[in-house]
C-alpha positions, 0 to 999 in steps of 0.5 A: 499500499503507498504510504499517505503524504504526511506534513515534514514537520510536527507541533510543538506549540498551540494557539486557541481559536474560537466559533462564533455565531452567525448572527455575531458574524453579521454584525461585526462586518456590518460594523467593520464597513464589510470591509474584511480588514476591518475585523478584529482577529478574535473575530475570526475563525480561520484566518487566510486574509494574508500569508504575508507575516502569518507563518509559523516560525521553526525551533531553529528561528525561535532560537536564534530570536535569543541571540540577536544583536541590537546593536544600533550599527553593525551587529552581527546579526546584519552580517548574518542576514548578508551572508544568507541573501548573498549565499542563496540569492546571489546578490553582493549588496543588500539593504534591510527594510522593515517590509517589502513595500519599504524595500519598493519605496526605497528602490523605487525612489532612486528608480522611478520617476513621473512619465515612467513606464514599468512593464512587468507581469501583473503587478501586486498593489503595492508596487502599483501604488509605488510606481502610480504614487510616482506618477508613472505607469504599470503595463501589465505583459502577462501572457493571456492563458494567465486570465483563462481560469479554466486553462490547465498552463504550468507556468501562468506567470510568464510575461509575453515576450512578444507584449514586452518587446512592443512596450521596449520599442514603442516608447523613449528609453530613458522612460522604462527604468527597469522591468519587473517580474514578480515570483509567483505571480500574485495578481494571477494567481499566485502563478509561477514563472518559467526559468526559461521565461526569465531568461528569455526576459534578460535577453531582452533586458540586454537588448534594450540595456534595461535593468531587471528587477524581481519582486521575490516575496515567494521566490522559493514556491516559484523555484518549487515549481520550477522543479517539479514542471521545468524538465530541464530543471527537475534533477537540480536542487531547490537552491541551485534553481533559486540562483539561476532565477536571481542570476536574470536580475539586477536587484530583487526586492523581498517581503520576507514575510512570505518564503523566508517565514518570518513576521516582519522584515524586508531587503533590497539586494543589488550587484551595482555598488552605485545603485547600492550608494543611492538606495542607501540614502533613502533607507537611512530617511524611510528606514534606518541605519543601513545596518538595521533598515528599521528591523531588529536583530533578532528578526534579522537573525531569524530571517537568515535562518527562515532563507535557508528553512524556506529554500528546502524542498520537504518544507516546500512540498508541504506547503504546496501540497496543502495548497493544492488539497485546498484547491482539490476540494474546492473543485470536488464542489464545483466551485471555480478556481484559478487553475493549476493551483497556485503556491501560496493560495487559491484564488476562486474566480468570483465572476463564474462563482456570482455570474448574476452579479453586477462587477459594479457591486463588487462581485469577489468582495461581496463572496468573500463577505458571504464567507466571512458569514457562513463560517468566520473564514476570512479571505481577500479580494483580489479583484475591483477593489484592489485594481483601484481607480484609474489615476487619469480618469478616476473611473474603477478599473475592471480588471480581467480576472476577479478573486477571492484569495484563500491565503494559506499561512505556512506550517499554522494550519491543518488539512482539517482546516482545509476541509472547513473551509471547503465545506464552508465556501461549499455552501456558499456555493449552493446558495449562490443563486440567492446573493442577488446584490453586492455593495457601494463604496461609503468612503475610499483612499485615493490610492490603495484604497482595499485596505481602508475603504467603507462599504454598504450592502446594497 
C-alpha cells in the first residue's frame, strides 16, 4: 500500500481559536463596513486574509531570535543576514527594510520618476501603488493564458515576450527604468514564472539595455514549481534553481514575511555598488541605518534562518501540497478556481461563482463577505477594489480576473482546517443564486483603497 502524504514537521506549540455565531458575524462585518481588513482577529475563526507575516517560525528560528544582536550599527545579525542573502540569492549588496513595500519605496525612490513606464507581469497592489504614486505607469505584460482560469498551463505567471518587446521598442528608452518580474505572480493567482521565461526576459533587457528587478516575495515557491514542471530543472536542488533565477536580475525587493517565514522583515538585493549607495540615502531617511533598516537584530537572525529553511524541498512540498489539497476539495464541490492551484493561495473565480452579480457591485468582495458570514473564514478580494481607480480618469478599473484569494499561512493550519474552509465555501456555492446584491462605496482613499475602504450593502 502506498504511504499517504504527511507534513514535514511536528507541532510543538498551539494557539486557541474560537468559533462565533452567524448572528455575531453578521453584526461584526456590518460594523466593519463590510471590509474584511477591519475585522478584529478575535472575530475570525480561520484567517486566510494573507500569508504575509502569518507563518509559524521553527524551533531554529526561535533559537536565532534569542541571540539577536541589537546594536544600532554593525550588528552581527546584519552580517548573518548579509551572508544568507549572498549565499542563497547571490547579491553582493543589500539593504534591510521592515517589509517588502518599504523595499519598493526605497528602490523606486532611486529608479522611478514621473512619466516612466514599468512593464512586468501583473504588478501587485503595493508595487503598482508605488509606481503610480510617482506618476508613472505600470504596464501588464502577462501571457494571455493567465486570464483563462479554466486553462491548465504550468507557468501562468510568464511574461509575454512580444508584449514586453512592444513596450520596450515603442517608448523612449529613458522612460523605462526597469522590467519587473514577480515570482510567483500573485495577482494572476499565485502562478509561477518559468526559468526559461526569466532568461528570455533577461535577453530582451540586455537588448534594450534595461535593468531587471525581481519581486521575490514567493521566490522559493516559484523555484519549487520550476523543479516540478520544467524538465530541464528536475534534477536541480531548490537552492540551485534559486541562484539561476536571481542570476537573471540586477536587483530584487523582498517581503520576507512570505518565503523567509518571518513575522516582519524585508530587504533590497543589488549587484551594483552605485545603486546601493544611492538607495542607502533613502534607506536611512525612510527605514533606519543601513545595517538595521527598520529591523531588530533578532528579526534579522530569524530571517537568515528562514531563507535557508524556506528553500528546502521538504518544506516546500508540504506547503504547496496543502494549497493543492484545498484546491482539490473546492473543485470537488464544483467551485471555480484559477487552475492550476498556485503556491500560496487558492484564487476563487468570483465571476464564475456569482455570474449574475454586476461588476459594479464588487463581485469578489461580496463573495468574501458571504464566506465570512457563513463560517468565520476571512479571505481577501483580488479584484476591482484592489485594481483601484484609473489615476487620470478616476473611473473604476475592472480587471479581467476577479478573485477571492484564500491565502494559507505557512505551518499554521492542518488539512482539517482546509476541509472546514472547503465545506464552508461549498455551502455558499449551494446558495449562490440567492446572492443578488453586492456593495457600493461609502469611503475610499485616493490610492490603495482596498485596505481601508468602507462599503454599504445594496
